[in-house]
C-alpha positions in Angstrom: 13.3 -4.9 -11.9 12.1 -2.6 -9.2 10.1 -4.1 -6.3 7.3 -2.1 -4.5 4.7 -2.8 -1.9 1.2 -1.4 -2.0 -0.6 -1.3 1.3 -4.3 -0.9 1.5 -7.4 -1.7 3.6 -9.8 -3.0 1.0 -12.0 0.0 0.7 -13.2 1.1 -2.8 -10.6 3.9 -2.9 -7.9 1.5 -2.1 -9.0 -1.1 -4.7 -9.3 1.5 -7.4 -5.8 2.8 -6.6 -4.5 -0.7 -6.7 -5.9 -1.4 -10.1 -4.6 1.9 -11.5 -1.2 1.4 -10.1 -0.8 -2.2 -11.2 -1.8 -1.2 -14.7 0.6 1.8 -14.8 3.6 0.1 -13.2 3.5 -3.4 -14.9 5.7 -4.9 -16.2 8.5 -2.6 -15.0 7.8 -2.8 -11.3 6.9 -5.9 -9.4 4.2 -4.8 -6.8 3.3 -6.9 -3.8 -0.2 -6.0 -2.7 -0.8 -6.2 1.1 -4.4 -5.9 2.4 -3.9 -4.8 5.9 -7.5 -5.6 6.8 -6.8 -9.2 6.1 -3.1 -9.2 7.1 -3.1 -7.3 10.4 0.2 -8.9 11.3 1.8 -6.7 8.6 0.6 -3.4 10.1 3.9 -3.0 12.1 5.9 -3.7 8.9 3.9 -0.9 7.1 4.5 1.5 10.0 8.3 0.7 10.0 8.3 1.5 6.2 6.9 4.9 7.0 3.2 4.3 6.0 0.9 6.7 7.9 -2.3 6.0 6.0 -3.6 3.8 3.3 -3.6 3.4 0.3 0.2 3.8 0.2 2.9 2.6 -2.2 6.4 2.0 -0.9 9.2 1.9 -3.5 12.9 1.8 -2.6 12.2 3.1 0.9 10.1 6.0 -0.3 6.4 6.2 0.7 3.8 7.6 -1.6 0.5 8.3 0.3 -2.1 8.2 -2.5 -5.1 9.3 -0.6 -6.3 9.3 3.0 -8.5 6.3 3.1 -7.6 5.2 6.6 -5.0 6.0 9.2 -2.6 3.2 10.0 -3.7 3.5 13.6 -7.2 2.6 12.6 -5.9 -0.7 11.2 -4.3 -1.9 14.4 
């Protein structure tokens, strides 16, 4: 099974993307959802993974920026 991490900030765009992705990827991809607004300590982790803005999906070291909801700098 593939593992992925979906980073978001809780805005309506992010929540919509989360629901769409989870429905599309399940059950083949296990997705960890990280709300960076609630888990600020994980912003550095997201940056190190290559996330520049949220919502973003990281799979096997590849970052897919889905939309420009918020810059990662805005979440610090």
